[in-house]
NUSE-295000 format. One record per residue: residue number from 1; residue in three letters; x, y, z of N, C-alpha, C, CB in turn. Coordinates in nm, 2 decimals, padded with zeros to 4 digits, m for minus. Each point is the difference from the previous one (the first is absolute). Glycine has a CB too. Example, Ala and Ser with C-alpha at 12.3 -4.5 7.8 and 13.67 -1.06 7.14 Angstrom:
<sites>
{segu = 1; zator = ALA; nu = 01.32; nv = m00.57; nw = 00.78; cau = m00.09; cav = 00.12; caw = 00.00; cu = 00.09; cv = 00.12; cw = 00.00; cbu = m00.19; cbv = m00.12; cbw = 00.12} .
{segu = 2; zator = SER; nu = 00.15; nv = 00.23; nw = m00.19; cau = 00.09; cav = 00.11; caw = 00.00; cu = m00.08; cv = 00.11; cw = 00.08; cbu = 00.12; cbv = m00.06; cbw = m00.22} .
</sites>
This chain:
<sites>
{segu = 1; zator = MET; nu = 00.17; nv = 01.35; nw = 01.10; cau = m00.02; cav = m00.10; caw = m00.11; cu = m00.08; cv = 00.06; cw = m00.11; cbu = 00.03; cbv = m00.19; cbw = 00.17} .
{segu = 2; zator = ARG; nu = 00.01; nv = 00.18; nw = m00.29; cau = m00.07; cav = 00.05; caw = m00.11; cu = m00.13; cv = m00.08; cw = m00.02; cbu = 00.21; cbv = 00.08; cbw = m00.11} .
{segu = 3; zator = ARG; nu = m00.32; nv = m00.02; nw = 00.08; cau = m00.12; cav = m00.07; caw = m00.02; cu = 00.00; cv = m00.04; cw = m00.15; cbu = m00.13; cbv = 00.12; cbw = 00.18} .
{segu = 4; zator = PRO; nu = 00.08; nv = m00.24; nw = m00.21; cau = 00.00; cav = m00.05; caw = m00.14; cu = m00.12; cv = 00.07; cw = m00.07; cbu = 00.10; cbv = m00.22; cbw = 00.06} .
{segu = 5; zator = TRP; nu = m00.09; nv = 00.24; nw = m00.19; cau = m00.10; cav = 00.06; caw = m00.08; cu = m00.01; cv = m00.08; cw = m00.13; cbu = 00.02; cbv = 00.23; cbw = 00.11} .
{segu = 6; zator = ARG; nu = m00.13; nv = m00.23; nw = m00.17; cau = m00.02; cav = m00.07; caw = m00.13; cu = m00.06; cv = 00.10; cw = m00.09; cbu = m00.03; cbv = m00.23; cbw = 00.11} .
{segu = 7; zator = MET; nu = 00.08; nv = 00.23; nw = m00.24; cau = m00.06; cav = 00.08; caw = m00.10; cu = m00.14; cv = m00.04; cw = m00.02; cbu = 00.22; cbv = 00.03; cbw = m00.11} .
{segu = 8; zator = GLY; nu = m00.31; nv = 00.06; nw = 00.10; cau = m00.14; cav = m00.03; caw = m00.04; cu = m00.08; cv = m00.05; cw = 00.12; cbu = 00.07; cbv = m00.05; cbw = m00.22} .
{segu = 9; zator = SER; nu = m00.01; nv = 00.05; nw = 00.34; cau = m00.08; cav = m00.05; caw = 00.12; cu = m00.09; cv = 00.11; cw = 00.04; cbu = 00.19; cbv = m00.15; cbw = 00.07} .
{segu = 10; zator = SER; nu = m00.32; nv = 00.12; nw = m00.05; cau = m00.09; cav = 00.10; caw = 00.04; cu = 00.00; cv = 00.01; cw = 00.16; cbu = m00.15; cbv = m00.05; cbw = m00.20} .
{segu = 11; zator = HIS; nu = 00.23; nv = m00.03; nw = 00.26; cau = 00.01; cav = 00.00; caw = 00.14; cu = 00.11; cv = 00.10; cw = 00.05; cbu = m00.08; cbv = m00.24; cbw = 00.01} .
{segu = 12; zator = CYS; nu = 00.16; nv = 00.30; nw = m00.10; cau = 00.10; cav = 00.09; caw = 00.04; cu = m00.06; cv = 00.13; cw = 00.04; cbu = 00.17; cbv = m00.11; cbw = m00.15} .
{segu = 13; zator = ARG; nu = m00.13; nv = 00.17; nw = 00.26; cau = m00.06; cav = 00.13; caw = 00.04; cu = 00.08; cv = 00.10; cw = m00.08; cbu = m00.06; cbv = m00.08; cbw = 00.23} .
{segu = 14; zator = PRO; nu = m00.01; nv = 00.19; nw = m00.27; cau = 00.06; cav = 00.11; caw = m00.08; cu = 00.12; cv = 00.05; cw = 00.07; cbu = m00.22; cbv = 00.06; cbw = m00.10} .
{segu = 15; zator = LEU; nu = 00.22; nv = m00.04; nw = 00.23; cau = 00.12; cav = 00.05; caw = 00.07; cu = 00.12; cv = m00.09; cw = m00.01; cbu = m00.16; cbv = 00.11; cbw = 00.16} .
{segu = 16; zator = ALA; nu = 00.13; nv = m00.24; nw = m00.15; cau = 00.11; cav = m00.10; caw = m00.02; cu = 00.06; cv = 00.01; cw = m00.14; cbu = m00.11; cbv = m00.15; cbw = 00.17} .
{segu = 17; zator = VAL; nu = 00.03; nv = 00.17; nw = m00.27; cau = 00.05; cav = 00.01; caw = m00.14; cu = 00.08; cv = 00.13; cw = m00.01; cbu = m00.20; cbv = m00.13; cbw = m00.09} .
{segu = 18; zator = LYS; nu = 00.15; nv = 00.24; nw = 00.15; cau = 00.07; cav = 00.12; caw = m00.01; cu = 00.14; cv = m00.01; cw = 00.08; cbu = m00.22; cbv = 00.13; cbw = m00.01} .
{segu = 19; zator = ASP; nu = 00.22; nv = m00.20; nw = 00.12; cau = 00.13; cav = m00.02; caw = 00.07; cu = 00.09; cv = m00.08; cw = m00.09; cbu = m00.12; cbv = 00.00; cbw = 00.22} .
{segu = 20; zator = ASP; nu = 00.08; nv = m00.10; nw = m00.29; cau = 00.08; cav = m00.08; caw = m00.09; cu = 00.05; cv = 00.09; cw = m00.11; cbu = m00.12; cbv = m00.21; cbw = 00.06} .
{segu = 21; zator = ILE; nu = 00.04; nv = 00.29; nw = m00.11; cau = 00.04; cav = 00.09; caw = m00.11; cu = 00.11; cv = 00.10; cw = 00.05; cbu = m00.23; cbv = m00.01; cbw = m00.10} .
{segu = 22; zator = VAL; nu = 00.22; nv = 00.06; nw = 00.22; cau = 00.10; cav = 00.09; caw = 00.05; cu = 00.13; cv = m00.07; cw = 00.02; cbu = m00.18; cbv = 00.13; cbw = 00.12} .
{segu = 23; zator = LEU; nu = 00.17; nv = m00.25; nw = m00.06; cau = 00.13; cav = m00.07; caw = 00.03; cu = 00.07; cv = m00.04; cw = m00.13; cbu = m00.11; cbv = m00.09; cbw = 00.21} .
{segu = 24; zator = LEU; nu = 00.03; nv = 00.04; nw = m00.31; cau = 00.06; cav = m00.04; caw = m00.12; cu = 00.06; cv = 00.12; cw = m00.08; cbu = m00.16; cbv = m00.19; cbw = m00.01} .
{segu = 25; zator = TRP; nu = 00.09; nv = 00.30; nw = 00.02; cau = 00.04; cav = 00.12; caw = m00.07; cu = 00.13; cv = 00.05; cw = 00.06; cbu = m00.23; cbv = 00.06; cbw = m00.05} .
{segu = 26; zator = GLN; nu = 00.24; nv = m00.06; nw = 00.19; cau = 00.13; cav = 00.04; caw = 00.06; cu = 00.11; cv = m00.09; cw = m00.04; cbu = m00.13; cbv = 00.08; cbw = 00.20} .
{segu = 27; zator = ALA; nu = 00.11; nv = m00.21; nw = m00.20; cau = 00.10; cav = m00.09; caw = m00.05; cu = 00.04; cv = 00.02; cw = m00.14; cbu = m00.09; cbv = m00.17; cbw = 00.16} .
{segu = 28; zator = HIS; nu = m00.01; nv = 00.20; nw = m00.24; cau = 00.03; cav = 00.02; caw = m00.15; cu = 00.08; cv = 00.13; cw = m00.02; cbu = m00.21; cbv = m00.12; cbw = m00.05} .
{segu = 29; zator = ARG; nu = 00.18; nv = 00.22; nw = 00.13; cau = 00.07; cav = 00.13; caw = m00.02; cu = 00.15; cv = m00.01; cw = 00.05; cbu = m00.22; cbv = 00.12; cbw = 00.03} .
{segu = 30; zator = GLN; nu = 00.24; nv = m00.21; nw = 00.06; cau = 00.14; cav = m00.02; caw = 00.05; cu = 00.08; cv = m00.10; cw = m00.09; cbu = m00.09; cbv = 00.05; cbw = 00.23} .
{segu = 31; zator = ALA; nu = 00.03; nv = m00.12; nw = m00.31; cau = 00.07; cav = m00.10; caw = m00.09; cu = 00.07; cv = 00.07; cw = m00.11; cbu = m00.18; cbv = m00.17; cbw = 00.06} .
{segu = 32; zator = ALA; nu = 00.30; nv = 00.11; nw = m00.09; cau = 00.08; cav = 00.05; caw = m00.11; cu = m00.07; cv = m00.04; cw = m00.13; cbu = 00.22; cbv = m00.01; cbw = 00.14} .
{segu = 33; zator = LEU; nu = m00.20; nv = 00.10; nw = m00.24; cau = m00.05; cav = m00.04; caw = m00.13; cu = 00.08; cv = m00.12; cw = m00.06; cbu = m00.08; cbv = 00.24; cbw = m00.04} .
{segu = 34; zator = PRO; nu = 00.01; nv = m00.34; nw = 00.00; cau = 00.08; cav = m00.12; caw = m00.05; cu = 00.03; cv = 00.02; cw = m00.15; cbu = m00.12; cbv = m00.15; cbw = 00.17} .
{segu = 35; zator = ASP; nu = 00.22; nv = 00.07; nw = m00.21; cau = 00.03; cav = m00.01; caw = m00.14; cu = m00.11; cv = m00.08; cw = m00.06; cbu = 00.25; cbv = 00.01; cbw = 00.04} .
{segu = 36; zator = VAL; nu = m00.29; nv = 00.03; nw = m00.16; cau = m00.11; cav = m00.06; caw = m00.08; cu = 00.04; cv = m00.02; cw = m00.14; cbu = m00.17; cbv = 00.10; cbw = 00.15} .
{segu = 37; zator = PRO; nu = 00.11; nv = m00.19; nw = m00.22; cau = 00.04; cav = m00.02; caw = m00.14; cu = m00.03; cv = 00.13; cw = m00.08; cbu = m00.05; cbv = m00.25; cbw = 00.01} .
{segu = 38; zator = ARG; nu = 00.15; nv = 00.28; nw = m00.10; cau = m00.01; cav = 00.13; caw = m00.07; cu = m00.13; cv = 00.01; cw = m00.08; cbu = 00.25; cbv = 00.00; cbw = m00.02} .
{segu = 39; zator = GLU; nu = m00.30; nv = m00.11; nw = m00.04; cau = m00.12; cav = 00.00; caw = m00.09; cu = m00.12; cv = 00.03; cw = 00.08; cbu = 00.11; cbv = m00.16; cbw = m00.15} .
{segu = 40; zator = SER; nu = m00.12; nv = 00.14; nw = 00.28; cau = m00.12; cav = 00.03; caw = 00.08; cu = 00.02; cv = 00.11; cw = 00.10; cbu = m00.06; cbv = m00.23; cbw = m00.03} .
{segu = 41; zator = MET; nu = 00.18; nv = 00.29; nw = 00.03; cau = 00.04; cav = 00.11; caw = 00.10; cu = m00.10; cv = 00.11; cw = 00.00; cbu = 00.24; cbv = m00.06; cbw = m00.03} .
{segu = 42; zator = GLY; nu = m00.27; nv = 00.12; nw = m00.08; cau = m00.09; cav = 00.11; caw = m00.01; cu = m00.14; cv = m00.03; cw = 00.05; cbu = 00.13; cbv = 00.08; cbw = m00.19} .
{segu = 43; zator = GLU; nu = m00.18; nv = m00.19; nw = 00.15; cau = m00.14; cav = m00.04; caw = 00.05; cu = 00.00; cv = m00.03; cw = 00.15; cbu = m00.04; cbv = m00.10; cbw = m00.23} .
{segu = 44; zator = LEU; nu = 00.14; nv = 00.04; nw = 00.28; cau = 00.01; cav = m00.03; caw = 00.14; cu = 00.00; cv = 00.13; cw = 00.09; cbu = 00.11; cbv = m00.22; cbw = m00.05} .
{segu = 45; zator = TRP; nu = m00.02; nv = 00.31; nw = 00.00; cau = 00.01; cav = 00.12; caw = 00.08; cu = m00.13; cv = 00.09; cw = m00.01; cbu = 00.25; cbv = 00.00; cbw = m00.04} .
{segu = 46; zator = VAL; nu = m00.32; nv = m00.01; nw = m00.07; cau = m00.13; cav = 00.07; caw = m00.01; cu = m00.10; cv = m00.06; cw = 00.09; cbu = 00.05; cbv = 00.06; cbw = m00.24} .
{segu = 47; zator = LEU; nu = m00.05; nv = m00.19; nw = 00.25; cau = m00.09; cav = m00.07; caw = 00.09; cu = 00.03; cv = 00.03; cw = 00.15; cbu = m00.02; cbv = m00.19; cbw = m00.17} .
{segu = 48; zator = ASP; nu = 00.15; nv = 00.20; nw = 00.20; cau = 00.04; cav = 00.05; caw = 00.13; cu = m00.05; cv = 00.14; cw = 00.04; cbu = 00.21; cbv = m00.15; cbw = m00.03} .
{segu = 49; zator = GLU; nu = m00.20; nv = 00.24; nw = m00.07; cau = m00.05; cav = 00.13; caw = 00.02; cu = m00.15; cv = 00.01; cw = 00.01; cbu = 00.20; cbv = 00.08; cbw = m00.12} .
{segu = 50; zator = ILE; nu = m00.27; nv = m00.15; nw = 00.04; cau = m00.15; cav = 00.00; caw = 00.00; cu = m00.05; cv = m00.06; cw = 00.13; cbu = 00.00; cbv = m00.02; cbw = m00.25} .
{segu = 51; zator = ILE; nu = 00.05; nv = m00.09; nw = 00.29; cau = m00.05; cav = m00.07; caw = 00.12; cu = 00.04; cv = 00.09; cw = 00.13; cbu = 00.02; cbv = m00.23; cbw = m00.11} .
{segu = 52; zator = GLY; nu = 00.10; nv = 00.28; nw = 00.10; cau = 00.05; cav = 00.09; caw = 00.11; cu = m00.09; cv = 00.12; cw = 00.01; cbu = 00.23; cbv = m00.08; cbw = m00.03} .
{segu = 53; zator = GLY; nu = m00.27; nv = 00.14; nw = m00.08; cau = m00.09; cav = 00.11; caw = 00.00; cu = m00.14; cv = m00.03; cw = 00.06; cbu = 00.12; cbv = 00.09; cbw = m00.20} .
{segu = 54; zator = CYS; nu = m00.16; nv = m00.21; nw = 00.17; cau = m00.13; cav = m00.04; caw = 00.05; cu = 00.01; cv = m00.03; cw = 00.15; cbu = m00.06; cbv = m00.10; cbw = m00.22} .
{segu = 55; zator = VAL; nu = 00.17; nv = 00.05; nw = 00.27; cau = 00.02; cav = m00.02; caw = 00.15; cu = 00.00; cv = 00.14; cw = 00.06; cbu = 00.13; cbv = m00.22; cbw = m00.04} .
{segu = 56; zator = ASN; nu = m00.06; nv = 00.31; nw = m00.01; cau = 00.01; cav = 00.13; caw = 00.06; cu = m00.14; cv = 00.07; cw = 00.00; cbu = 00.23; cbv = 00.02; cbw = m00.08} .
{segu = 57; zator = PHE; nu = m00.30; nv = m00.03; nw = m00.03; cau = m00.14; cav = 00.05; caw = 00.00; cu = m00.09; cv = m00.06; cw = 00.11; cbu = 00.03; cbv = 00.04; cbw = m00.25} .
{segu = 58; zator = TYR; nu = m00.02; nv = m00.17; nw = 00.26; cau = m00.08; cav = m00.08; caw = 00.09; cu = 00.03; cv = 00.05; cw = 00.15; cbu = m00.01; cbv = m00.20; cbw = m00.16} .
{segu = 59; zator = LEU; nu = 00.13; nv = 00.21; nw = 00.19; cau = 00.04; cav = 00.04; caw = 00.13; cu = m00.03; cv = 00.15; cw = 00.03; cbu = 00.18; cbv = m00.17; cbw = m00.01} .
{segu = 60; zator = GLN; nu = m00.16; nv = 00.25; nw = m00.09; cau = m00.03; cav = 00.15; caw = 00.02; cu = m00.15; cv = 00.02; cw = 00.00; cbu = 00.21; cbv = 00.06; cbw = m00.11} .
{segu = 61; zator = ALA; nu = m00.29; nv = m00.14; nw = 00.05; cau = m00.15; cav = 00.01; caw = m00.01; cu = m00.07; cv = m00.07; cw = 00.12; cbu = 00.02; cbv = 00.02; cbw = m00.25} .
{segu = 62; zator = GLY; nu = 00.06; nv = m00.06; nw = 00.35; cau = m00.06; cav = m00.06; caw = 00.12; cu = m00.05; cv = m00.14; cw = m00.02; cbu = m00.06; cbv = 00.23; cbw = 00.07} .
{segu = 63; zator = GLY; nu = 00.12; nv = m00.30; nw = m00.17; cau = m00.04; cav = m00.14; caw = m00.02; cu = m00.10; cv = m00.01; cw = m00.11; cbu = 00.06; cbv = m00.05; cbw = 00.24} .
{segu = 64; zator = ALA; nu = m00.07; nv = 00.14; nw = m00.33; cau = m00.10; cav = m00.01; caw = m00.11; cu = 00.07; cv = m00.01; cw = m00.13; cbu = m00.16; cbv = 00.14; cbw = 00.13} .
{segu = 65; zator = LEU; nu = 00.09; nv = m00.21; nw = m00.22; cau = 00.06; cav = m00.02; caw = m00.13; cu = m00.12; cv = 00.00; cw = m00.10; cbu = 00.20; cbv = m00.14; cbw = 00.08} .
{segu = 66; zator = ASP; nu = m00.19; nv = 00.22; nw = m00.18; cau = m00.11; cav = 00.02; caw = m00.10; cu = 00.00; cv = m00.11; cw = m00.10; cbu = 00.00; cbv = 00.24; cbw = 00.03} .
{segu = 67; zator = ALA; nu = m00.11; nv = m00.26; nw = m00.10; cau = m00.02; cav = m00.10; caw = m00.10; cu = 00.10; cv = 00.00; cw = m00.12; cbu = m00.24; cbv = 00.00; cbw = 00.06} .
{segu = 68; zator = PRO; nu = 00.28; nv = 00.12; nw = m00.11; cau = 00.10; cav = 00.01; caw = m00.11; cu = 00.14; cv = m00.05; cw = 00.05; cbu = m00.13; cbv = 00.19; cbw = m00.10} .
{segu = 69; zator = ARG; nu = 00.16; nv = m00.16; nw = 00.22; cau = 00.13; cav = m00.05; caw = 00.05; cu = 00.00; cv = m00.15; cw = 00.02; cbu = 00.04; cbv = 00.22; cbw = 00.11} .
{segu = 70; zator = LYS; nu = m00.16; nv = m00.27; nw = m00.06; cau = m00.01; cav = m00.15; caw = 00.02; cu = 00.01; cv = m00.07; cw = m00.14; cbu = m00.15; cbv = 00.04; cbw = 00.20} .
{segu = 71; zator = ALA; nu = 00.10; nv = 00.02; nw = m00.30; cau = 00.01; cav = m00.06; caw = m00.14; cu = 00.14; cv = 00.00; cw = m00.04; cbu = m00.23; cbv = 00.07; cbw = m00.06} .
{segu = 72; zator = VAL; nu = 00.30; nv = 00.04; nw = 00.08; cau = 00.14; cav = 00.01; caw = m00.04; cu = 00.08; cv = m00.11; cw = 00.08; cbu = m00.02; cbv = 00.25; cbw = m00.05} .
{segu = 73; zator = LEU; nu = 00.00; nv = m00.26; nw = 00.18; cau = 00.07; cav = m00.10; caw = 00.08; cu = m00.03; cv = m00.14; cw = m00.05; cbu = m00.01; cbv = 00.15; cbw = 00.19} .
{segu = 74; zator = GLU; nu = m00.11; nv = m00.18; nw = m00.24; cau = m00.03; cav = m00.13; caw = m00.05; cu = 00.09; cv = m00.03; cw = m00.13; cbu = m00.24; cbv = 00.01; cbw = 00.10} .
{segu = 75; zator = GLY; nu = 00.25; nv = 00.09; nw = m00.18; cau = 00.09; cav = m00.01; caw = m00.12; cu = 00.14; cv = m00.02; cw = 00.04; cbu = m00.16; cbv = 00.14; cbw = m00.13} .
{segu = 76; zator = CYS; nu = 00.21; nv = m00.07; nw = 00.23; cau = 00.14; cav = m00.01; caw = 00.05; cu = 00.02; cv = m00.14; cw = 00.05; cbu = 00.01; cbv = 00.24; cbw = 00.06} .
{segu = 77; zator = ARG; nu = m00.10; nv = m00.30; nw = 00.01; cau = 00.01; cav = m00.14; caw = 00.05; cu = 00.02; cv = m00.09; cw = m00.12; cbu = m00.13; cbv = 00.06; cbw = 00.21} .
{segu = 78; zator = ALA; nu = 00.05; nv = m00.04; nw = m00.31; cau = 00.00; cav = m00.09; caw = m00.12; cu = 00.14; cv = 00.01; cw = m00.06; cbu = m00.25; cbv = 00.02; cbw = m00.04} .
{segu = 79; zator = ASP; nu = 00.30; nv = 00.10; nw = 00.02; cau = 00.13; cav = 00.03; caw = m00.06; cu = 00.11; cv = m00.07; cw = 00.09; cbu = m00.08; cbv = 00.22; cbw = m00.10} .
{segu = 80; zator = LEU; nu = 00.07; nv = m00.21; nw = 00.23; cau = 00.10; cav = m00.06; caw = 00.09; cu = 00.00; cv = m00.15; cw = m00.01; cbu = m00.02; cbv = 00.20; cbw = 00.15} .
{segu = 81; zator = ALA; nu = m00.10; nv = m00.26; nw = m00.16; cau = m00.02; cav = m00.14; caw = m00.01; cu = 00.07; cv = m00.05; cw = m00.13; cbu = m00.22; cbv = 00.01; cbw = 00.13} .
{segu = 82; zator = ARG; nu = 00.22; nv = 00.07; nw = m00.23; cau = 00.07; cav = m00.04; caw = m00.13; cu = 00.15; cv = 00.02; cw = 00.01; cbu = m00.21; cbv = 00.07; cbw = m00.12} .
{segu = 83; zator = LEU; nu = 00.26; nv = 00.03; nw = 00.20; cau = 00.14; cav = 00.03; caw = 00.00; cu = 00.08; cv = m00.07; cw = 00.11; cbu = m00.07; cbv = 00.22; cbw = m00.09} .
{segu = 84; zator = LEU; nu = 00.00; nv = m00.26; nw = 00.20; cau = 00.07; cav = m00.06; caw = 00.12; cu = 00.07; cv = m00.12; cw = m00.04; cbu = m00.17; cbv = 00.10; cbw = 00.14} .
{segu = 85; zator = PRO; nu = 00.12; nv = m00.20; nw = m00.22; cau = 00.07; cav = m00.12; caw = m00.02; cu = 00.14; cv = 00.02; cw = m00.07; cbu = m00.22; cbv = m00.11; cbw = m00.02} .
{segu = 86; zator = ASP; nu = 00.25; nv = 00.22; nw = m00.04; cau = 00.12; cav = 00.02; caw = m00.07; cu = 00.11; cv = 00.07; cw = 00.09; cbu = m00.13; cbv = 00.01; cbw = m00.21} .
{segu = 87; zator = LEU; nu = 00.09; nv = 00.02; nw = 00.33; cau = 00.09; cav = 00.08; caw = 00.09; cu = 00.08; cv = m00.10; cw = 00.09; cbu = m00.16; cbv = 00.20; cbw = 00.00} .
{segu = 88; zator = GLU; nu = 00.28; nv = m00.15; nw = 00.03; cau = 00.09; cav = m00.08; caw = 00.10; cu = m00.05; cv = 00.03; cw = 00.14; cbu = 00.20; cbv = 00.01; cbw = m00.16} .
{segu = 89; zator = ALA; nu = m00.15; nv = m00.08; nw = 00.26; cau = m00.06; cav = 00.00; caw = 00.13; cu = m00.01; cv = 00.14; cw = 00.07; cbu = 00.11; cbv = m00.22; cbw = 00.02} .
{segu = 90; zator = THR; nu = m00.01; nv = 00.30; nw = m00.03; cau = m00.01; cav = 00.13; caw = 00.07; cu = m00.11; cv = 00.09; cw = m00.07; cbu = 00.25; cbv = m00.02; cbw = 00.07} .
{segu = 91; zator = ALA; nu = m00.25; nv = 00.02; nw = m00.20; cau = m00.10; cav = 00.08; caw = m00.07; cu = m00.14; cv = m00.06; cw = 00.02; cbu = 00.18; cbv = 00.07; cbw = m00.17} .
{segu = 92; zator = ALA; nu = m00.18; nv = m00.20; nw = 00.17; cau = m00.13; cav = m00.07; caw = 00.01; cu = m00.06; cv = 00.04; cw = 00.14; cbu = 00.07; cbv = m00.19; cbw = m00.15} .
{segu = 93; zator = SER; nu = 00.01; nv = 00.19; nw = 00.25; cau = m00.04; cav = 00.04; caw = 00.14; cu = m00.05; cv = 00.14; cw = 00.00; cbu = 00.16; cbv = m00.16; cbw = 00.10} .
{segu = 94; zator = TYR; nu = m00.09; nv = 00.25; nw = m00.16; cau = m00.03; cav = 00.14; caw = 00.00; cu = m00.14; cv = 00.02; cw = m00.07; cbu = 00.25; cbv = 00.06; cbw = 00.00} .
{segu = 95; zator = PHE; nu = m00.26; nv = m00.12; nw = m00.12; cau = m00.13; cav = 00.03; caw = m00.08; cu = m00.11; cv = m00.09; cw = 00.05; cbu = 00.14; cbv = 00.06; cbw = m00.19} .
{segu = 96; zator = SER; nu = m00.12; nv = m00.17; nw = 00.26; cau = m00.10; cav = m00.08; caw = 00.07; cu = m00.06; cv = 00.08; cw = 00.11; cbu = 00.11; cbv = m00.21; cbw = m00.06} .
{segu = 97; zator = ARG; nu = m00.03; nv = 00.29; nw = 00.13; cau = m00.05; cav = 00.08; caw = 00.11; cu = m00.09; cv = 00.11; cw = m00.06; cbu = 00.21; cbv = m00.04; cbw = 00.13} .
{segu = 98; zator = LEU; nu = m00.18; nv = 00.09; nw = m00.25; cau = m00.08; cav = 00.10; caw = m00.06; cu = m00.14; cv = m00.06; cw = m00.04; cbu = 00.21; cbv = 00.12; cbw = m00.09} .
{segu = 99; zator = GLU; nu = m00.20; nv = m00.24; nw = 00.04; cau = m00.12; cav = m00.07; caw = m00.04; cu = m00.09; cv = m00.03; cw = 00.12; cbu = 00.12; cbv = m00.11; cbw = m00.19} .
{segu = 100; zator = THR; nu = m00.06; nv = 00.08; nw = 00.30; cau = m00.08; cav = m00.02; caw = 00.12; cu = m00.06; cv = 00.13; cw = 00.05; cbu = 00.15; cbv = m00.19; cbw = 00.07} .
{segu = 101; zator = LEU; nu = m00.07; nv = 00.30; nw = m00.08; cau = m00.06; cav = 00.13; caw = 00.04; cu = m00.12; cv = 00.04; cw = m00.09; cbu = 00.23; cbv = 00.07; cbw = 00.07} .
{segu = 102; zator = ALA; nu = m00.22; nv = m00.10; nw = m00.20; cau = m00.11; cav = 00.03; caw = m00.09; cu = m00.12; cv = m00.08; cw = 00.04; cbu = 00.16; cbv = 00.05; cbw = m00.19} .
{segu = 103; zator = GLY; nu = m00.14; nv = m00.18; nw = 00.22; cau = m00.11; cav = m00.09; caw = 00.04; cu = m00.06; cv = 00.05; cw = 00.13; cbu = 00.11; cbv = m00.19; cbw = m00.11} .
{segu = 104; zator = LEU; nu = m00.03; nv = 00.23; nw = 00.20; cau = m00.06; cav = 00.05; caw = 00.13; cu = m00.08; cv = 00.13; cw = m00.02; cbu = 00.19; cbv = m00.10; cbw = 00.12} .
{segu = 105; zator = LEU; nu = m00.14; nv = 00.19; nw = m00.21; cau = m00.07; cav = 00.12; caw = m00.03; cu = m00.14; cv = m00.03; cw = m00.07; cbu = 00.22; cbv = 00.12; cbw = m00.02} .
{segu = 106; zator = ILE; nu = m00.22; nv = m00.22; nw = m00.07; cau = m00.12; cav = m00.04; caw = m00.06; cu = m00.10; cv = m00.05; cw = 00.11; cbu = 00.12; cbv = m00.05; cbw = m00.22} .
{segu = 107; zator = GLN; nu = m00.07; nv = m00.04; nw = 00.30; cau = m00.08; cav = m00.06; caw = 00.11; cu = m00.05; cv = 00.11; cw = 00.09; cbu = 00.14; cbv = m00.21; cbw = m00.01} .
{segu = 108; zator = ALA; nu = m00.06; nv = 00.31; nw = 00.05; cau = m00.04; cav = 00.11; caw = 00.08; cu = m00.11; cv = 00.08; cw = m00.07; cbu = 00.22; cbv = 00.01; cbw = 00.11} .
{segu = 109; zator = SER; nu = m00.21; nv = 00.02; nw = m00.24; cau = m00.10; cav = 00.08; caw = m00.07; cu = m00.13; cv = m00.08; cw = m00.01; cbu = 00.18; cbv = 00.11; cbw = m00.13} .
{segu = 110; zator = GLU; nu = m00.17; nv = m00.24; nw = 00.12; cau = m00.13; cav = m00.08; caw = 00.00; cu = m00.06; cv = 00.00; cw = 00.13; cbu = 00.09; cbv = m00.15; cbw = m00.18} .
{segu = 111; zator = GLN; nu = m00.02; nv = 00.14; nw = 00.29; cau = m00.05; cav = 00.00; caw = 00.13; cu = m00.07; cv = 00.14; cw = 00.03; cbu = 00.17; cbv = m00.17; cbw = 00.08} .
{segu = 112; zator = GLY; nu = m00.10; nv = 00.28; nw = m00.13; cau = m00.06; cav = 00.13; caw = 00.02; cu = m00.13; cv = 00.02; cw = m00.08; cbu = 00.23; cbv = 00.08; cbw = 00.03} .
{segu = 113; zator = ALA; nu = m00.23; nv = m00.14; nw = m00.15; cau = m00.13; cav = 00.01; caw = m00.08; cu = m00.11; cv = m00.08; cw = 00.07; cbu = 00.14; cbv = 00.02; cbw = m00.21} .
{segu = 114; zator = GLU; nu = m00.11; nv = m00.14; nw = 00.26; cau = m00.10; cav = m00.08; caw = 00.07; cu = m00.05; cv = 00.08; cw = 00.13; cbu = 00.11; cbv = m00.22; cbw = m00.09} .
{segu = 115; zator = LYS; nu = m00.02; nv = 00.28; nw = 00.16; cau = m00.03; cav = 00.07; caw = 00.12; cu = m00.09; cv = 00.12; cw = m00.03; cbu = 00.21; cbv = m00.07; cbw = 00.10} .
{segu = 116; zator = SER; nu = m00.19; nv = 00.14; nw = m00.22; cau = m00.08; cav = 00.12; caw = m00.04; cu = m00.12; cv = m00.04; cw = m00.07; cbu = 00.21; cbv = 00.13; cbw = m00.01} .
{segu = 117; zator = GLY; nu = m00.22; nv = m00.26; nw = m00.03; cau = m00.12; cav = m00.05; caw = m00.07; cu = 00.01; cv = 00.03; cw = m00.15; cbu = m00.13; cbv = 00.03; cbw = 00.21} .
{segu = 118; zator = ALA; nu = 00.25; nv = 00.01; nw = m00.25; cau = 00.01; cav = 00.03; caw = m00.15; cu = 00.01; cv = m00.12; cw = m00.09; cbu = 00.11; cbv = 00.21; cbw = 00.08} .
{segu = 119; zator = GLY; nu = m00.07; nv = m00.32; nw = m00.02; cau = 00.02; cav = m00.12; caw = m00.08; cu = 00.14; cv = 00.00; cw = m00.07; cbu = m00.25; cbv = m00.02; cbw = m00.03} .
{segu = 120; zator = PRO; nu = 00.28; nv = m00.08; nw = m00.04; cau = 00.13; cav = m00.01; caw = m00.07; cu = 00.01; cv = 00.11; cw = m00.10; cbu = 00.01; cbv = m00.24; cbw = 00.03} .
{segu = 121; zator = GLY; nu = 00.12; nv = 00.30; nw = m00.03; cau = 00.02; cav = 00.12; caw = m00.09; cu = 00.04; cv = m00.04; cw = m00.13; cbu = 00.07; cbv = 00.12; cbw = 00.18} .
</sites>
């Protein structure tokens, strides 16, 4: 049974967040690219590439994410929040998963900063 998780919950263990990132990333990589509105196509695909790059960095760095990438992800989430309402169901699902991945990466970076005593990045 999948364990529930909540964005921003300080009770999530870092390992559980990393597991969720891995599972969502695997699902995302297997998903077909959806049709998107022509006027937002370029921006959506750039967001897909940026967030995907941050996921790869996080996984290859052993579960670490630096402050500049966290800031980029926060901007990506804001862009997706603006773009998601205009997407049809399949595209909305695809890009909502990306938004969730970005949120989990931000959460993981904050947990890592708290653990190291560095504070919010």
